[in-house]
Wavefront OBJ file of the C-alpha trace (Angstrom):
o trace
v -36.579 185.101 -60.176
v -40.111 186.544 -60.011
v -39.437 188.595 -63.151
v -38.461 185.436 -65.027
v -41.669 183.742 -63.883
v -43.765 186.755 -64.964
v -41.983 186.884 -68.305
v -42.600 183.165 -68.898
v -46.292 183.561 -68.005
v -46.578 186.538 -70.369
v -45.024 184.597 -73.221
v -47.185 181.540 -72.431
v -50.287 183.744 -72.790
v -48.960 185.197 -76.033
v -48.133 181.729 -77.387
v -51.665 180.561 -76.556
v -53.042 183.636 -78.334
v -50.864 182.960 -81.380
v -52.123 179.358 -81.567
v -55.446 180.595 -82.972
v -53.931 183.312 -85.180
v -54.659 183.387 -88.892
v -51.451 185.305 -89.651
v -48.111 185.160 -87.840
v -45.305 187.584 -88.643
v -41.682 187.160 -87.530
v -39.256 190.008 -87.940
v -36.620 192.412 -86.779
v -36.674 196.039 -85.758
v -34.092 198.762 -85.572
v -33.911 202.500 -85.233
v -33.500 205.383 -82.865
v -33.928 205.424 -79.088
v -33.674 208.377 -76.728
v -34.075 208.890 -72.993
v -37.296 210.673 -72.057
v -35.710 212.805 -69.313
v -32.303 214.300 -68.705
v -29.695 214.175 -71.440
v -31.361 213.462 -74.780
v -28.579 211.410 -76.318
v -29.987 209.494 -79.278
v -28.650 206.053 -80.060
v -29.389 203.047 -82.205
v -31.540 200.273 -80.869
v -32.528 196.929 -82.332
v -34.520 193.827 -81.549
v -36.941 191.192 -82.787
v -40.705 190.735 -82.775
v -43.480 188.238 -83.384
v -47.044 189.238 -84.272
v -50.234 187.220 -84.415
v -53.522 188.407 -85.958
v -56.837 186.794 -85.132
v -59.177 189.587 -86.200
v -58.826 192.098 -89.020
v -58.567 194.990 -86.567
v -56.409 193.480 -83.778
v -52.874 192.116 -83.658
v -50.860 190.910 -80.662
v -47.130 191.682 -80.739
v -44.350 190.444 -78.471
v -40.987 192.099 -78.921
v -37.527 192.526 -77.467
v -35.371 195.629 -77.839
v -31.943 196.623 -76.676
v -30.217 200.013 -76.865
v -27.318 202.021 -75.472
v -28.920 205.275 -74.247
v -27.163 207.885 -72.092
v -24.279 205.470 -71.461
v -26.676 202.825 -70.100
v -27.410 199.544 -71.814
v -31.214 199.190 -71.763
v -33.343 196.150 -72.534
v -37.115 195.824 -72.874
v -39.541 192.939 -73.345
v -43.044 194.008 -74.410
v -46.427 192.460 -75.148
v -48.608 194.860 -77.130
v -52.132 194.949 -78.466
v -52.198 196.688 -81.855
v -55.542 198.237 -82.870
v -55.824 198.899 -86.623
v -57.556 202.221 -87.317
v -56.920 201.810 -91.046
v -56.653 198.257 -92.377
v -56.167 197.422 -96.042
v -54.272 194.464 -97.487
v -51.227 196.608 -98.291
v -51.493 199.320 -95.610
v -52.204 199.292 -91.876
v -52.174 202.255 -89.472
v -53.107 202.236 -85.813
v -52.430 202.473 -82.100
v -50.467 200.079 -79.912
v -50.046 199.678 -76.153
v -49.171 197.081 -73.569
v -47.135 196.015 -70.546
v -43.343 195.795 -70.621
v -40.382 194.796 -68.510
v -37.380 197.157 -68.559
v -33.802 196.787 -67.376
v -30.925 199.234 -67.189
v -27.460 197.709 -67.181
v -26.698 196.267 -63.747
v -30.217 196.961 -62.463
v -33.165 194.646 -61.858
v -36.092 194.248 -64.284
v -38.916 196.743 -63.739
v -42.550 196.630 -64.854
v -43.899 199.410 -67.058
v -46.133 200.328 -69.970
v -45.544 201.429 -73.523
v -47.804 203.025 -76.088
v -47.582 204.564 -79.494
v -48.443 204.563 -83.174
v -47.631 202.103 -85.920
v -47.826 201.935 -89.674
v -47.163 199.011 -91.975
v -46.876 198.710 -95.744
v -46.644 195.329 -97.499
v -43.911 195.370 -100.123
v -45.044 191.897 -101.183
v -47.957 189.927 -99.765
v -45.625 188.252 -97.237
v -43.087 191.012 -96.457
v -44.408 193.907 -94.346
v -42.266 197.028 -93.805
v -43.346 199.189 -90.893
v -42.647 202.094 -88.590
v -43.395 202.181 -84.850
v -43.007 205.167 -82.534
v -43.476 204.361 -78.845
v -43.051 205.897 -75.420
v -41.779 203.401 -72.819
v -42.457 204.218 -69.167
v -41.147 202.081 -66.309
v -42.981 202.400 -62.996
v -39.705 202.901 -61.136
v -38.817 206.407 -62.218
v -37.683 208.647 -65.024
v -34.245 207.068 -65.567
v -35.859 204.097 -67.294
v -38.274 205.981 -69.585
v -37.407 206.202 -73.266
v -38.700 206.927 -76.755
v -38.194 204.547 -79.650
v -38.655 205.085 -83.387
v -38.115 201.749 -85.121
v -38.348 200.461 -88.650
v -39.707 196.923 -88.764
v -39.280 194.270 -91.431
v -40.952 190.898 -91.230
v -42.052 187.764 -92.980
v -45.728 186.784 -92.718
v -47.035 183.214 -92.499
v -50.656 182.140 -92.512
v -53.981 181.891 -94.262
v -54.297 185.639 -94.775
v -51.311 185.604 -97.117
v -51.128 184.007 -100.546
v -49.189 180.717 -100.430
l 1 2 3 4 5 6 7 8 9 10 11 12 13 14 15 16 17 18 19 20 21 22 23 24 25 26 27 28 29 30 31 32 33 34 35 36 37 38 39 40 41 42 43 44 45 46 47 48 49 50 51 52 53 54 55 56 57 58 59 60 61 62 63 64 65 66 67 68 69 70 71 72 73 74 75 76 77 78 79 80 81 82 83 84 85 86 87 88 89 90 91 92 93 94 95 96 97 98 99 100 101 102 103 104 105 106 107 108 109 110 111 112 113 114 115 116 117 118 119 120 121 122 123 124 125 126 127 128 129 130 131 132 133 134 135 136 137 138 139 140 141 142 143 144 145 146 147 148 149 150 151 152 153 154 155 156 157 158 159 160 161 162 163
């Protein structure tokens, strides 16, 4: 029950942050996941995300991912701060990190952190295509840690895009 309360508080903070955003992007993600320790079985993972940009160099992202890795069904809910090292209208590159909640099948939710790199290219002014590589580390031990390499595709709303 405490995990649900923490998750709701996290999303309430993110929703408040998105309320002042100039651009909001909704999208999906999919790609490869692999356990960080033990057997390195690679599997497909997928999920959804929402991003809100207030400044040119910062974006907040909330996402959900699910994957079947090493015969375990894993889920993750993350809230990331994305710092744009390179920021043009059509191309963005940068670093991302933030807190996450992780769950292995049949196990309780565990707090952790994730961090990585991202790149995004706008096919059209409203349709960004991206790539994110992240390391996910749960505070409960190595069985929950994983790598993800996801392609992202979204649709952007807001004043920063041409209507």
